[in-house]
Rosetta silent file (secondary structure, phi, psi, omega in degrees, C-alpha in Angstrom):
SEQUENCE: MLYFETGDKIIQKKLIGLIPKKEALINNIFYHTSLKTHNRGKKELLSVTVVDDKDLEKSKIIERVKKELKDYCGIDSGRFIKHYYIPQALPDLKDLQCSVKPPKTGLADNIFLAGDSQLNGSLNAAIVSGEEAAIRVIEKVHTNLSPVS
SCORE:     score description
SCORE:     0.000 S_00000001
   1 L     0.000  132.783  176.773  -27.469   14.726   22.426 S_00000001
   2 E  -128.494  149.783 -175.621  -24.709   13.575   24.550 S_00000001
   3 E  -122.163  129.927 -175.805  -22.845   15.261   27.264 S_00000001
   4 E  -129.383  146.917  167.045  -19.229   14.780   28.373 S_00000001
   5 E   -85.469  119.258  175.926  -16.905   16.216   31.113 S_00000001
   6 E  -120.031  170.366 -175.716  -13.566   16.996   29.575 S_00000001
   7 L   -84.194  -44.111 -178.507  -10.209   18.307   30.833 S_00000001
   8 L  -137.278  171.530  178.497   -9.716   21.094   28.244 S_00000001
   9 L  -103.344  140.231  175.261  -11.482   22.853   25.436 S_00000001
  10 L   -86.365  -36.284  175.766  -10.142   22.238   22.035 S_00000001
  11 L  -105.973  121.594 -171.253  -12.223   25.181   20.642 S_00000001
  12 L   -90.329  -21.784 -178.466  -11.416   28.227   22.722 S_00000001
  13 L   -93.914  166.223 -176.345  -14.106   30.544   21.108 S_00000001
  14 L   -86.561   80.814  178.697  -17.929   30.437   21.596 S_00000001
  15 L  -133.052  146.855  166.392  -18.475   28.455   18.452 S_00000001
  16 L   -78.939  122.572  176.199  -20.319   25.224   17.317 S_00000001
  17 E   -88.149  116.869 -173.196  -17.865   22.927   15.836 S_00000001
  18 E   -96.307  146.573  176.752  -19.403   21.216   12.796 S_00000001
  19 L  -112.768  110.354 -175.665  -18.071   17.693   11.579 S_00000001
  20 L   -83.050   29.095 -175.006  -18.234   17.662    7.788 S_00000001
  21 L  -103.477  118.813 -179.137  -17.737   13.908    7.407 S_00000001
  22 L   -57.897  -34.645 -173.751  -20.656   12.124    5.638 S_00000001
  23 L   -89.170   -8.154 -176.044  -19.874    8.885    7.504 S_00000001
  24 L   -75.392  148.126  174.605  -19.621   10.552   10.922 S_00000001
  25 L   -77.832  -43.851 -177.744  -22.237   10.026   13.693 S_00000001
  26 E   -70.739  132.954  176.491  -21.402   13.400   15.223 S_00000001
  27 E   -97.760  -46.136 -177.051  -23.038   16.336   13.532 S_00000001
  28 E  -162.580  161.068  177.018  -21.603   19.075   15.835 S_00000001
  29 E  -130.076  157.149  174.725  -20.008   19.840   19.238 S_00000001
  30 E  -152.112  140.616  174.015  -20.199   22.685   21.600 S_00000001
  31 E   -94.619  112.163  176.893  -18.496   23.626   24.885 S_00000001
  32 H   -71.590  -19.188 -178.447  -21.124   25.024   27.128 S_00000001
  33 H   -79.432   -1.155  175.152  -18.396   26.241   29.445 S_00000001
  34 H   -82.382  -14.471  176.011  -17.366   28.737   26.807 S_00000001
  35 L   -87.940  146.163 -179.935  -20.410   30.832   27.879 S_00000001
  36 L   -73.904  132.423  178.206  -20.071   33.055   30.928 S_00000001
  37 L  -140.728  164.214 -174.844  -21.741   31.788   34.059 S_00000001
  38 L   -79.082  -34.592  177.579  -21.634   32.641   37.710 S_00000001
  39 L  -113.006  135.253  175.114  -20.520   29.124   38.732 S_00000001
  40 L  -137.818  124.861  175.218  -17.746   27.410   36.973 S_00000001
  41 L   -79.133 -168.039 -176.894  -16.148   24.064   37.631 S_00000001
  42 L   -96.878  -18.185  176.171  -12.739   22.969   36.904 S_00000001
  43 L   -97.250  175.754 -177.020  -13.750   20.738   34.073 S_00000001
  44 E  -111.835  138.976  175.568  -15.233   21.601   30.638 S_00000001
  45 E  -102.946  122.120 -179.087  -18.828   20.533   29.522 S_00000001
  46 E  -113.364  129.250  174.028  -18.936   19.346   25.988 S_00000001
  47 E  -104.513  142.906  169.072  -22.340   18.564   24.094 S_00000001
  48 E  -125.536  127.739 -174.112  -22.340   16.411   21.076 S_00000001
  49 E  -106.424  130.731  177.612  -25.234   16.367   18.753 S_00000001
  50 E  -122.238  128.079 -175.134  -25.843   13.248   16.705 S_00000001
  51 L   -90.592  -42.996 -174.621  -28.660   13.723   13.991 S_00000001
  52 L  -120.113  107.114 -172.974  -28.756   10.132   12.656 S_00000001
  53 L   -85.560    8.874 -178.044  -27.996    7.506   15.291 S_00000001
  54 L    46.863   34.081  177.715  -28.042    4.729   12.550 S_00000001
  55 L    56.378   34.220  169.500  -30.371    2.781   14.886 S_00000001
  56 L   -80.075  149.607  178.828  -27.430    1.882   17.267 S_00000001
  57 L   -68.424  160.386 -176.620  -27.960    0.924   20.765 S_00000001
  58 H   -55.910  -49.757 -169.410  -27.128    3.638   23.316 S_00000001
  59 H   -62.907  -39.227 -176.328  -23.807    1.943   24.494 S_00000001
  60 H   -73.110  -32.084  177.617  -22.659    1.721   20.713 S_00000001
  61 H   -63.214  -55.317  179.188  -23.612    5.395   20.173 S_00000001
  62 H   -56.763  -39.964  179.325  -21.431    6.505   23.145 S_00000001
  63 H   -59.600  -48.584 -173.803  -18.665    4.164   22.092 S_00000001
  64 H   -75.177  -32.572 -178.258  -18.573    5.563   18.498 S_00000001
  65 H   -72.742  -34.866 -179.281  -19.007    9.159   19.543 S_00000001
  66 H   -69.185  -34.413 -176.910  -15.955    8.916   21.908 S_00000001
  67 H   -74.231  -38.610  175.849  -13.900    7.464   19.075 S_00000001
  68 H   -57.417  -43.144  174.554  -15.097   10.207   16.582 S_00000001
  69 H   -49.820  -45.065 -179.672  -14.184   12.766   19.165 S_00000001
  70 H   -75.332  -41.508 -179.177  -10.784   11.530   19.323 S_00000001
  71 H   -68.811  -54.421 -167.091  -10.290   10.800   15.536 S_00000001
  72 H   -90.660  -26.081 -177.100  -11.911   13.925   14.069 S_00000001
  73 H  -115.685  -19.240 -179.056  -11.348   16.438   16.864 S_00000001
  74 L    79.190   22.949 -175.322   -8.462   15.363   18.837 S_00000001
  75 L  -102.201  133.782  170.859  -10.754   15.379   22.085 S_00000001
  76 L   -84.303  110.230 -170.744  -10.292   12.980   24.908 S_00000001
  77 L   -62.551  -16.582 -177.593  -14.017   12.707   25.710 S_00000001
  78 L    64.193 -138.769 -178.961  -13.399   12.247   29.259 S_00000001
  79 E   -90.862  130.907 -178.208  -16.439   11.207   31.464 S_00000001
  80 E   -75.246  126.882 -173.349  -19.698   10.457   29.830 S_00000001
  81 E  -104.692  -63.165 -175.232  -22.436   12.443   31.764 S_00000001
  82 E  -158.399  149.091  176.550  -25.821   11.904   30.005 S_00000001
  83 E  -114.033  127.746  179.118  -27.504   10.913   26.740 S_00000001
  84 L  -116.042  123.196  167.392  -30.811   12.643   25.730 S_00000001
  85 L   -95.072  121.571 -174.660  -32.818   11.071   22.723 S_00000001
  86 L  -123.192   94.763 -174.793  -34.973   13.821   21.233 S_00000001
  87 L   -79.087  147.625 -173.226  -37.079   12.298   18.487 S_00000001
  88 L    55.353   34.099 -177.611  -38.123   14.733   15.704 S_00000001
  89 L   -61.548  -29.706  177.758  -35.929   17.430   17.044 S_00000001
  90 L  -114.314  144.149  177.164  -35.715   19.011   13.694 S_00000001
  91 L   -57.209  143.691  179.493  -38.643   19.763   11.257 S_00000001
  92 L   -96.747   94.676  178.395  -39.097   17.308    8.349 S_00000001
  93 L  -104.419  133.906  176.806  -39.068   19.951    5.565 S_00000001
  94 L   -92.709  -19.218 -172.105  -39.511   19.162    1.934 S_00000001
  95 L  -127.016   80.423  179.196  -39.022   22.717    0.560 S_00000001
  96 L   -68.413  138.968  175.693  -35.755   24.104    2.163 S_00000001
  97 L  -146.652  163.351 -177.916  -35.310   27.719    1.725 S_00000001
  98 L  -110.190  -12.989  178.754  -32.942   30.535    3.042 S_00000001
  99 L  -143.817  155.642 -178.941  -35.390   33.513    2.850 S_00000001
 100 L   -92.871  137.474  168.105  -39.110   34.120    3.303 S_00000001
 101 L   -83.905  126.610  176.999  -41.296   35.304    0.678 S_00000001
 102 H   -26.043  -57.259 -170.638  -43.883   37.994    2.056 S_00000001
 103 H   -68.275  -23.225 -179.519  -46.922   36.087    1.306 S_00000001
 104 H   -67.141  -24.121 -172.856  -45.548   33.012    3.119 S_00000001
 105 H   -80.417  -17.691 -175.820  -45.384   34.836    6.501 S_00000001
 106 E  -106.631  118.548  175.321  -49.119   35.556    6.492 S_00000001
 107 E   -79.167  -43.528 -172.958  -51.606   32.624    7.156 S_00000001
 108 E  -148.559 -179.535 -174.776  -54.551   34.851    7.402 S_00000001
 109 L   -56.392  -33.326 -173.214  -55.294   38.571    7.746 S_00000001
 110 L  -129.595   17.680  177.764  -54.161   38.748   11.410 S_00000001
 111 E  -122.145  127.493 -174.714  -52.076   35.488   11.624 S_00000001
 112 E  -127.814  134.722 -172.355  -48.317   35.649   10.900 S_00000001
 113 L  -100.151  142.498  171.982  -46.078   32.633   10.710 S_00000001
 114 L  -154.127  157.819 -179.225  -42.522   32.425   12.039 S_00000001
 115 L   128.089  161.223 -175.083  -39.964   29.777   13.082 S_00000001
 116 H   -62.481  -18.391 -178.986  -37.420   27.516   11.550 S_00000001
 117 H   -73.481   -8.052  171.473  -40.252   25.317   10.002 S_00000001
 118 H   -82.262  -19.437 -177.010  -40.830   28.079    7.598 S_00000001
 119 L  -130.293  -72.757 -176.094  -37.471   27.840    6.060 S_00000001
 120 L  -166.195  154.020 -165.327  -34.994   25.163    7.262 S_00000001
 121 L   -75.496   81.899  175.313  -34.117   23.633   10.621 S_00000001
 122 L  -157.338  161.312  178.530  -31.741   26.191   12.117 S_00000001
 123 H   -62.664  -42.905  179.240  -31.607   29.095   14.569 S_00000001
 124 H   -55.552  -39.737 -179.367  -30.696   31.370   11.809 S_00000001
 125 H   -67.556  -37.627 -175.987  -33.874   30.412    9.807 S_00000001
 126 H   -65.821  -37.758 -178.799  -36.009   31.030   12.914 S_00000001
 127 H   -68.258  -50.798 -176.002  -34.486   34.607   13.342 S_00000001
 128 H   -59.788  -46.285 -177.501  -34.955   35.404    9.551 S_00000001
 129 H   -67.478  -36.962  179.308  -38.579   34.188    9.462 S_00000001
 130 H   -61.965  -53.693 -178.075  -39.250   35.958   12.887 S_00000001
 131 H   -58.894  -45.462 -174.415  -37.867   39.250   11.459 S_00000001
 132 H   -63.029  -46.587  173.350  -39.869   38.884    8.253 S_00000001
 133 H   -55.030  -54.441 -178.875  -43.064   38.168   10.209 S_00000001
 134 H   -54.238  -41.588  175.678  -42.393   41.183   12.488 S_00000001
 135 H   -64.425  -39.154  177.109  -42.061   43.381    9.418 S_00000001
 136 H   -67.730  -34.538  177.338  -45.386   42.193    8.099 S_00000001
 137 H   -66.297  -48.227 -176.421  -47.038   42.786   11.441 S_00000001
 138 H   -62.557  -44.925  177.987  -45.534   46.387   11.615 S_00000001
 139 H   -67.505  -41.226  177.604  -46.847   47.012    8.016 S_00000001
 140 H   -56.707  -44.190  174.214  -50.319   45.669    8.983 S_00000001
 141 H   -64.086  -49.176 -177.807  -50.405   47.932   11.987 S_00000001
 142 H   -61.820  -42.076 -175.231  -49.088   51.011   10.180 S_00000001
 143 H   -64.525  -43.590  174.473  -51.675   50.406    7.363 S_00000001
 144 H   -62.432  -27.870 -179.340  -54.497   50.154    9.909 S_00000001
 145 H   -92.502  -17.669 -169.098  -53.321   53.309   11.763 S_00000001
 146 L   -72.408  131.732  175.221  -52.663   55.405    8.679 S_00000001
 147 L   -56.391  139.603  177.689  -55.482   58.186    8.081 S_00000001
 148 L   -83.222  126.150 -179.620  -57.653   57.566    5.166 S_00000001
 149 L   -82.727    0.000    0.000  -57.377   60.540    2.561 S_00000001
């Protein structure tokens, strides 16, 4: 994850910009300044996510990201602020899915699983699996509270 201070926002909405180029180092970009805050400076804060750094040195990553920002997005990267290396930021999943099967959310009678590791490495997957686990918990509680006939 790299952070830059830029002069303007190329993306005006609260969106994550995806870079669909197989050869690109950049996976996505996001202007944090598109979110409402109490304090706001005169510059824009841009985060750039790199999923595979191709084993490049930090200086080469920064140099290539700046070039890709210009070439793919038309963004003058401005001032480089910080680089964070986050090992294993995404789960290593072998069985990617988009929906959860009910038995998969329950590990045991009173243990329910949720999170992106249940489906695929995304916020949406975390939400979907959390909703499904919550439904299973509600069903379990409802079953235990229902009067026996």
